C-alpha positions as CSV (number, residue, x, y, z in Angstrom):
1,X,-22.6,55.6,5.1
2,X,-24.0,55.0,1.6
3,X,-27.6,54.0,0.7
4,X,-29.1,53.1,-2.6
5,X,-32.8,53.7,-3.5
6,X,-35.1,54.2,-6.4
7,X,-35.1,57.5,-8.4
8,X,-37.3,60.4,-7.4
9,X,-36.9,63.3,-9.8
10,X,-38.4,65.8,-7.4
11,X,-35.6,65.3,-4.9
12,X,-32.7,65.9,-7.3
13,X,-31.3,68.2,-10.0
14,X,-29.2,67.4,-13.0
15,X,-25.6,67.6,-14.8
16,X,-25.3,68.0,-18.6
17,X,-22.1,67.4,-20.6
18,X,-22.1,70.5,-22.7
19,X,-20.2,73.8,-22.9
20,X,-21.3,76.1,-20.2
21,X,-23.6,79.0,-21.1
22,X,-24.1,82.3,-19.3
23,X,-27.2,80.9,-17.6
24,X,-25.3,77.9,-16.3
25,X,-23.0,79.8,-14.0
26,X,-24.0,81.8,-10.9
27,X,-23.5,85.5,-11.0
28,X,-23.6,86.1,-7.3
29,X,-20.3,87.2,-5.8
30,X,-21.2,85.8,-2.4
31,X,-18.0,84.6,-0.7
32,X,-17.6,81.1,0.7
33,X,-17.8,81.2,4.5
34,X,-14.4,81.0,6.3
35,X,-12.6,81.7,3.0
36,X,-11.4,85.3,2.6
37,X,-8.3,84.9,0.4
38,X,-8.6,87.4,-2.4
39,X,-7.2,84.8,-4.8
40,X,-10.6,83.2,-4.8
41,X,-12.0,86.1,-6.8
42,X,-9.4,86.3,-9.5
43,X,-10.6,83.5,-11.7
44,X,-12.7,84.4,-14.8
45,X,-16.4,83.8,-14.1
46,X,-19.1,81.9,-16.1
47,X,-16.7,79.5,-17.8
48,X,-14.9,82.3,-19.7
49,X,-11.3,83.0,-20.0
50,X,-9.5,86.2,-19.1
51,X,-10.4,87.8,-22.5
52,X,-14.1,87.1,-21.9
53,X,-14.3,84.4,-24.5
54,X,-16.2,81.2,-23.8
55,X,-13.7,78.6,-22.7
56,X,-13.3,75.6,-24.9
57,X,-11.7,72.4,-23.8
58,X,-7.9,72.8,-24.4
59,X,-7.4,69.0,-24.6
60,X,-10.1,68.7,-27.3
61,X,-8.6,71.5,-29.4
62,X,-5.1,70.1,-29.1
63,X,-6.0,66.5,-29.8
64,X,-8.0,67.6,-32.9
65,X,-4.8,69.3,-34.2
66,X,-2.8,66.2,-33.2
67,X,-5.0,63.9,-35.3
68,X,-4.7,66.3,-38.2
69,X,-1.0,66.8,-38.0
70,X,0.9,64.8,-35.4
71,X,4.3,66.2,-36.4
72,X,3.0,69.7,-35.7
73,X,2.4,68.7,-32.1
74,X,6.0,67.5,-31.8
75,X,7.4,70.7,-33.3
76,X,5.3,72.9,-30.9
77,X,6.3,71.0,-27.8
78,X,9.9,70.9,-28.8
79,X,9.9,74.7,-29.3
80,X,8.2,75.3,-26.0
81,X,10.7,73.0,-24.3
82,X,13.5,75.3,-25.3
83,X,12.0,78.3,-23.8
84,X,9.7,77.0,-21.1
85,X,10.2,73.4,-19.9
86,X,7.5,73.6,-17.2
87,X,4.9,74.7,-19.8
88,X,5.9,71.8,-21.9
89,X,5.6,69.5,-18.9
90,X,2.0,70.7,-18.4
91,X,1.0,70.5,-22.0
92,X,2.3,66.9,-22.4
93,X,0.5,65.8,-19.2
94,X,-2.8,67.3,-20.3
95,X,-2.7,66.5,-24.0
96,X,-1.3,62.9,-23.8
97,X,1.7,63.7,-26.0
98,X,4.6,61.2,-26.1
99,X,7.8,62.2,-24.4
100,X,10.8,61.1,-22.4
101,X,10.7,61.7,-18.7
102,X,14.2,63.2,-18.9
103,X,12.9,65.9,-21.3
104,X,10.9,67.7,-18.6
105,X,11.8,69.2,-15.3
106,X,11.9,66.4,-12.8
107,X,11.7,66.7,-9.0
108,X,14.6,65.9,-6.7
109,X,12.6,63.1,-5.1
110,X,12.0,61.0,-8.2
111,X,10.5,61.0,-11.6
112,X,7.1,61.8,-13.3
113,X,6.0,59.9,-16.4
114,X,3.1,60.7,-18.6
115,X,1.1,58.2,-20.6
116,X,1.6,58.3,-24.3
117,X,-2.1,57.4,-25.0
118,X,-5.4,59.0,-24.0
119,X,-5.6,57.4,-20.5
120,X,-5.3,60.6,-18.5
121,X,-2.9,58.8,-16.2
122,X,0.4,59.9,-14.8
123,X,2.9,57.4,-13.3
124,X,5.1,58.7,-10.4
125,X,8.3,57.1,-9.0
126,X,9.3,58.2,-5.6
127,X,13.0,57.4,-4.8
128,X,13.3,59.7,-1.8
129,X,10.4,59.3,0.5
130,X,9.4,62.6,2.2
131,X,10.0,62.6,6.0
132,X,6.9,64.9,6.6
133,X,4.7,62.9,4.2
134,X,4.3,65.8,1.8
135,X,5.3,65.2,-1.8
136,X,5.5,68.5,-3.8
137,X,4.4,68.3,-7.4
138,X,5.6,70.9,-10.0
139,X,2.9,73.4,-11.0
140,X,0.9,74.0,-13.0
141,X,0.0,70.3,-12.7
142,X,-2.9,68.6,-14.5
143,X,-6.2,68.5,-12.7
144,X,-6.0,65.4,-10.4
145,X,-9.2,63.4,-9.9
146,X,-7.7,60.4,-8.1
147,X,-4.3,59.4,-6.5
148,X,-3.2,56.0,-5.4
149,X,0.0,54.6,-3.9
150,X,0.6,51.2,-5.5
151,X,1.7,49.0,-2.6
152,X,2.1,45.7,-4.3
153,X,-1.3,44.7,-5.5
154,X,-3.0,47.2,-3.2
155,X,-4.1,50.6,-4.3
156,X,-3.9,52.9,-1.3
157,X,-5.9,56.1,-1.9
158,X,-4.0,59.4,-1.2
159,X,-5.2,62.9,-0.5
160,X,-3.7,66.1,-2.0
161,X,-3.7,69.7,-0.9
162,X,-3.4,73.0,-2.7
163,X,-2.6,76.5,-1.6
164,X,-5.2,79.2,-2.4
165,X,-4.3,79.8,-6.0
166,X,-3.0,76.3,-6.9
167,X,0.6,77.5,-7.3
168,X,1.5,74.7,-4.9
169,X,0.2,71.2,-4.6
170,X,1.3,68.4,-2.4
171,X,0.4,64.7,-2.3
172,X,0.0,63.4,1.3
173,X,1.9,60.2,1.7
174,X,2.0,57.8,4.7
175,X,4.9,58.8,7.0
176,X,6.1,55.1,6.8
177,X,8.3,54.7,3.8
178,X,7.7,51.6,1.6
179,X,9.9,48.5,1.9
180,X,10.8,48.7,-1.8
181,X,12.2,51.6,-3.9
182,X,11.2,53.3,-6.0
183,X,7.6,53.6,-4.7
184,X,4.9,53.8,-7.4
185,X,2.1,56.3,-7.4
186,X,-0.7,56.5,-10.0
187,X,-2.4,59.8,-10.7
188,X,-5.6,60.1,-12.7
189,X,-6.3,63.5,-14.3
190,X,-8.8,65.2,-16.5
191,X,-9.8,68.6,-17.8
192,X,-13.2,68.0,-19.4
193,X,-15.8,65.3,-19.1
194,X,-14.9,62.3,-21.2
195,X,-14.5,58.6,-21.4
196,X,-10.9,57.5,-21.4
197,X,-9.2,54.6,-23.2
198,X,-9.4,52.4,-20.1
199,X,-13.2,52.8,-20.0
200,X,-13.2,55.2,-17.1
201,X,-15.9,57.9,-17.4
202,X,-15.0,61.1,-15.6
203,X,-17.4,64.0,-15.2
204,X,-15.4,67.2,-14.6
205,X,-16.5,70.3,-12.7
206,X,-15.1,72.3,-15.5
207,X,-18.1,71.6,-17.8
208,X,-20.8,70.9,-15.2
209,X,-24.0,72.8,-15.4
210,X,-24.8,74.6,-12.2
211,X,-28.4,75.1,-11.0
212,X,-28.5,78.0,-8.6
213,X,-27.3,81.5,-7.8
214,X,-24.5,80.8,-5.3
215,X,-22.7,77.6,-6.4
216,X,-20.3,78.2,-9.3
217,X,-17.2,77.0,-11.0
218,X,-13.9,78.0,-9.3
219,X,-10.9,77.4,-11.6
220,X,-7.2,77.7,-11.2
221,X,-4.7,75.8,-13.4
222,X,-4.9,72.2,-12.2
223,X,-7.7,72.8,-9.7
224,X,-11.3,73.0,-11.1
225,X,-14.2,72.6,-8.7
226,X,-17.8,73.6,-8.0
227,X,-17.5,75.9,-5.0
228,X,-19.4,78.6,-3.2
229,X,-22.1,75.9,-2.6
230,X,-23.7,77.5,0.4
231,X,-27.3,76.8,-0.6
232,X,-28.3,73.2,0.0
233,X,-31.2,73.6,-2.5
234,X,-28.8,74.1,-5.4
235,X,-27.4,71.3,-7.6
236,X,-25.1,70.4,-10.5
237,X,-25.7,68.2,-13.6
238,X,-24.0,66.3,-16.5
239,X,-25.2,64.0,-19.3
240,X,-23.0,61.5,-21.2
241,X,-23.3,58.8,-23.8
242,X,-21.0,55.9,-22.9
243,X,-19.3,53.8,-25.6
244,X,-20.5,50.5,-24.1
245,X,-22.8,49.0,-21.4
246,X,-21.5,47.3,-18.3
247,X,-20.8,47.6,-14.6
248,X,-19.0,50.5,-13.1
249,X,-17.9,51.5,-9.6
250,X,-18.9,55.1,-8.8
251,X,-16.8,57.5,-6.8
252,X,-16.5,61.3,-6.4
253,X,-13.6,63.7,-5.7
254,X,-14.2,66.6,-3.3
255,X,-13.0,68.8,-0.4
256,X,-14.8,70.1,2.6
257,X,-13.9,72.0,5.7
258,X,-16.3,70.7,8.3
259,X,-19.9,69.6,7.9
260,X,-19.0,65.9,8.3
261,X,-22.7,64.8,8.5
262,X,-23.7,66.5,5.2
263,X,-26.0,64.2,3.2
264,X,-25.5,64.1,-0.5
265,X,-27.6,62.6,-3.2
266,X,-26.1,61.2,-6.5
267,X,-28.7,60.3,-9.1
268,X,-27.1,58.3,-12.0
269,X,-28.9,56.7,-14.9
270,X,-32.1,56.1,-12.9
271,X,-30.5,55.0,-9.6
272,X,-30.0,57.0,-6.4
273,X,-27.1,56.9,-4.0
274,X,-27.2,58.7,-0.7
275,X,-23.8,59.5,0.8
276,X,-22.9,60.9,4.2
277,X,-19.7,62.7,3.3
278,X,-16.8,63.2,5.6
279,X,-14.8,66.4,6.1
280,X,-11.3,66.6,4.5
281,X,-10.0,69.2,6.9
282,X,-9.7,72.1,4.4
283,X,-11.4,73.5,1.3
284,X,-8.1,72.9,-0.5
285,X,-7.6,69.3,0.7
286,X,-9.1,66.7,-1.7
287,X,-9.9,63.1,-1.6
288,X,-11.8,60.5,-3.6
289,X,-14.6,58.5,-2.0
290,X,-16.2,55.4,-3.4
291,X,-20.0,55.4,-3.6
292,X,-21.0,52.0,-4.9
293,X,-21.6,49.8,-8.1
294,X,-23.9,50.7,-10.9
295,X,-24.9,48.8,-14.0
296,X,-25.5,50.6,-17.3
297,X,-27.7,48.2,-19.4
298,X,-27.4,50.2,-22.6
299,X,-24.9,52.5,-24.3
300,X,-27.5,55.3,-24.2
301,X,-27.1,58.9,-22.9
302,X,-27.7,59.1,-19.1
303,X,-27.8,61.9,-16.6
304,X,-25.7,62.5,-13.5
305,X,-27.3,64.7,-10.8
306,X,-25.7,65.8,-7.6
307,X,-27.6,67.6,-4.9
308,X,-27.7,68.0,-1.1
309,X,-30.4,66.5,1.2
310,X,-29.0,67.9,4.4
311,X,-26.2,70.5,4.9
312,X,-24.6,70.5,8.4
313,X,-21.7,72.9,7.8
314,X,-21.3,76.3,6.1
315,X,-21.3,74.8,2.6
316,X,-22.1,71.5,0.8
317,X,-18.5,70.8,-0.5
318,X,-16.1,71.6,-3.3
319,X,-17.0,69.1,-6.0
320,X,-14.1,68.3,-8.4
321,X,-15.3,65.2,-10.3
322,X,-17.6,62.1,-10.4
323,X,-16.0,59.0,-11.9
324,X,-17.4,55.7,-13.2
325,X,-14.7,53.1,-13.1
326,X,-15.1,49.7,-15.0
327,X,-15.8,46.9,-12.6
328,X,-16.1,43.1,-12.9
329,X,-19.7,41.7,-13.1
330,X,-18.9,38.4,-11.4
331,X,-17.0,37.5,-8.2
332,X,-13.3,37.5,-7.4
333,X,-11.7,34.4,-8.8
334,X,-9.9,31.8,-6.7
335,X,-8.5,28.3,-6.6
336,X,-10.8,25.3,-6.2
337,X,-10.1,22.1,-4.2
338,X,-8.5,20.5,-7.2
339,X,-6.1,23.4,-7.7
340,X,-7.9,24.7,-10.8
341,X,-8.2,28.5,-11.3
342,X,-11.0,29.4,-13.7
343,X,-11.0,33.0,-14.9
344,X,-14.5,33.5,-16.5
345,X,-15.5,36.4,-18.7
346,X,-17.9,37.9,-16.2
347,X,-15.2,38.1,-13.6
348,X,-12.9,40.3,-15.8
349,X,-12.2,44.0,-15.4
350,X,-12.6,45.4,-18.9
351,X,-10.2,48.3,-19.5
352,X,-12.0,49.2,-22.7
353,X,-14.2,51.6,-24.7
354,X,-15.8,48.9,-26.9
355,X,-15.0,45.4,-25.6
356,X,-17.4,44.3,-22.8
357,X,-18.9,41.3,-21.1
358,X,-21.9,39.9,-23.0
359,X,-24.3,38.2,-20.6
360,X,-26.6,36.5,-23.1
361,X,-26.7,32.8,-22.4
362,X,-25.5,31.9,-25.9
363,X,-22.5,34.3,-25.5
364,X,-21.4,34.6,-21.9
365,X,-18.1,36.0,-23.1
366,X,-15.9,39.1,-23.6
367,X,-17.0,40.4,-27.0
368,X,-17.2,43.5,-29.2
369,X,-13.4,43.4,-29.2
370,X,-13.1,45.8,-32.2
371,X,-10.7,48.2,-30.5
372,X,-7.2,46.7,-30.3
373,X,-6.3,49.0,-27.4
374,X,-9.0,47.4,-25.2
375,X,-7.8,44.7,-22.8
376,X,-9.1,42.5,-20.0
377,X,-7.7,41.7,-16.6
378,X,-8.4,39.2,-13.8
379,X,-7.3,39.2,-10.2
380,X,-7.3,35.9,-8.4
381,X,-6.0,34.3,-5.2
382,X,-3.6,31.4,-5.2
383,X,-3.7,29.2,-2.1
384,X,-1.8,26.2,-3.6
385,X,1.2,27.6,-5.6
386,X,3.0,25.6,-8.2
387,X,3.4,25.2,-12.0
388,X,0.2,25.8,-14.1
389,X,-0.8,25.1,-17.7
390,X,-2.4,28.2,-19.3
391,X,-5.4,27.7,-21.5
392,X,-7.7,30.2,-23.2
393,X,-11.1,29.4,-24.7
394,X,-11.4,31.7,-27.7
395,X,-13.9,32.1,-30.6
396,X,-13.5,34.0,-33.8
397,X,-15.7,34.5,-36.9
398,X,-15.0,33.1,-40.3
399,X,-12.3,35.1,-42.0
400,X,-11.6,37.1,-38.8
401,X,-8.7,35.2,-37.4
402,X,-5.0,36.1,-37.4
403,X,-4.9,38.8,-34.7
404,X,-1.9,38.7,-32.4
405,X,-2.6,38.6,-28.7
406,X,-0.6,38.4,-25.5
407,X,-1.4,36.8,-22.2
408,X,0.6,38.4,-19.3
409,X,1.0,36.8,-15.9
410,X,3.7,36.8,-13.2
411,X,6.1,38.9,-15.4
412,X,5.8,36.4,-18.2
413,X,4.2,36.9,-21.7
414,X,2.6,34.2,-23.8
415,X,1.8,35.3,-27.3
416,X,-0.5,33.5,-29.7
417,X,-2.3,34.1,-33.0
418,X,-6.2,34.0,-32.8
419,X,-7.6,31.0,-34.5
420,X,-10.6,31.3,-36.9
421,X,-13.2,29.0,-35.3
422,X,-16.0,29.7,-37.9
423,X,-18.1,31.7,-35.4
424,X,-17.3,34.1,-32.6
425,X,-19.3,32.0,-30.2
426,X,-17.7,28.7,-31.3
427,X,-15.1,28.5,-28.5
428,X,-12.1,26.2,-28.6
429,X,-9.3,25.7,-26.0
430,X,-5.8,26.9,-26.8
431,X,-2.9,25.9,-24.7
432,X,-0.4,28.7,-24.4
433,X,2.3,27.3,-22.1
434,X,3.2,27.0,-18.4
435,X,3.7,29.5,-15.7
436,X,5.2,29.1,-12.2
437,X,3.2,30.8,-9.4
438,X,5.7,30.1,-6.7
439,X,4.0,31.8,-3.6
440,X,0.5,32.0,-2.2
441,X,-1.1,35.4,-2.7
442,X,-3.0,37.6,-5.2
443,X,-2.0,37.6,-8.8
444,X,-3.3,39.2,-12.0
445,X,-3.6,38.0,-15.6
446,X,-4.1,40.3,-18.5
447,X,-5.2,39.6,-22.1
448,X,-3.9,42.3,-24.5
449,X,-4.1,42.5,-28.3
450,X,-0.8,43.2,-30.0
451,X,-2.4,43.8,-33.4
452,X,-5.9,43.4,-35.0
453,X,-6.0,41.7,-38.4
454,X,-9.7,41.9,-39.3
455,X,-12.9,43.5,-37.9
456,X,-12.6,42.2,-34.4
457,X,-9.9,40.5,-32.3
458,X,-11.9,37.5,-30.9
459,X,-14.4,36.5,-28.2
460,X,-13.2,35.0,-24.9
461,X,-15.3,32.8,-22.6
462,X,-12.7,31.9,-20.0
463,X,-9.1,31.2,-19.2
464,X,-8.0,28.2,-17.1
465,X,-4.9,27.7,-15.0
466,X,-4.6,24.0,-14.4
467,X,-2.0,22.4,-12.1
468,X,0.7,20.8,-14.3
469,X,2.1,17.4,-13.5
470,X,5.5,18.1,-12.0
471,X,7.6,17.6,-9.0
472,X,6.8,21.1,-7.9
473,X,3.1,20.4,-7.4
474,X,1.5,18.3,-4.8
475,X,-1.1,15.8,-6.1
476,X,-4.4,17.6,-6.4
477,X,-7.0,17.0,-3.7
478,X,-10.0,15.0,-4.6
479,X,-13.2,16.9,-5.4
480,X,-15.7,17.0,-2.5
């Protein structure tokens, strides 16, 4: 159950994106109820490493060196691969280094691929589906914040479970094996709080600020969480400055052994969300739960505050992460009575750090497309399949044309060069070609820059898929 209400500062406490200080971590050694494994007490306290130094974000340090000298990163990883392949496997996953899947230890059940950019995503191919539904990952594995089995166009959320010291981690899969092989799984990971290239903002337990004397950071390689949260009056906080405004879907990643009616309060950028959390069955068994949509009207710093209104078990939860995922601001697209499919700017999912939907009446478009790695995606339902003409309505300022862009749909790619229209909000139709959507169902269309020539790629108001005159299409029905 999830409820949304107005903000009351007196009912919540707050989470700041900054390095932890001595005062930000609890010093009480009180043990979590029902958890007696001595491994829980072997992690360095107060956000420090084993040498007592304040822990910096390893990903940030490595990426800084990568920007300064990318060839050095390659030499380091190559050297490590000769002596310790598993360590190289972990470094590449955390730091986003390029690699070949064959260069790292691969499991017998399939392959693990790491993104070569800063998405924090890991692609998994499962060729041998586990009979018991437990897919063992190599350790140390990056800190997972979300896991999904990609069943066609559906993203099926998965749970994952650790042993006490995170030397073992298993994904929990459905016992039913998929119809097609290899099966695809997408993992999202993070070490520190950051906004990723796809626009996703992830608040990590590793750098959360804890308010209280019992709750504190528990950290093993690949498993960072706020634990020992036995006092319902305590809370954790972050603060973050996003790169753009827009709509997001909020979710959180947690584990909890019991206390299924515990009531949580998430206060984010002036809005409150009350969540009745379920139990996951173990303090080591994690899942991601969707909270609801939120709109950030400005790219200004905003706080995230997590607290407990009512605790029914022995502890609030283990909190691993809170995620804001880019979401469309309009409605799901579909096919009208005449067979037309209109993909409007407000209905797009913007996988971006700069590009966004601009709602001003004179704009009503995807704009701020200054980052060539940003891209837009639409999902839409086809009820009357057939051959369609593809048309994009694009605008581009004087002297800003010439960028190369690709439209991808149904395993086809349609490339074009952006036309200078004299103004970014002067939209003109560009016919790109034809695509066959042969079956009813849900499809996706993506617009991805291939190269930016000037200050910005373009603005886009909409795309249209219009039934093409052909023997493969029935005559369009008359408009009501």
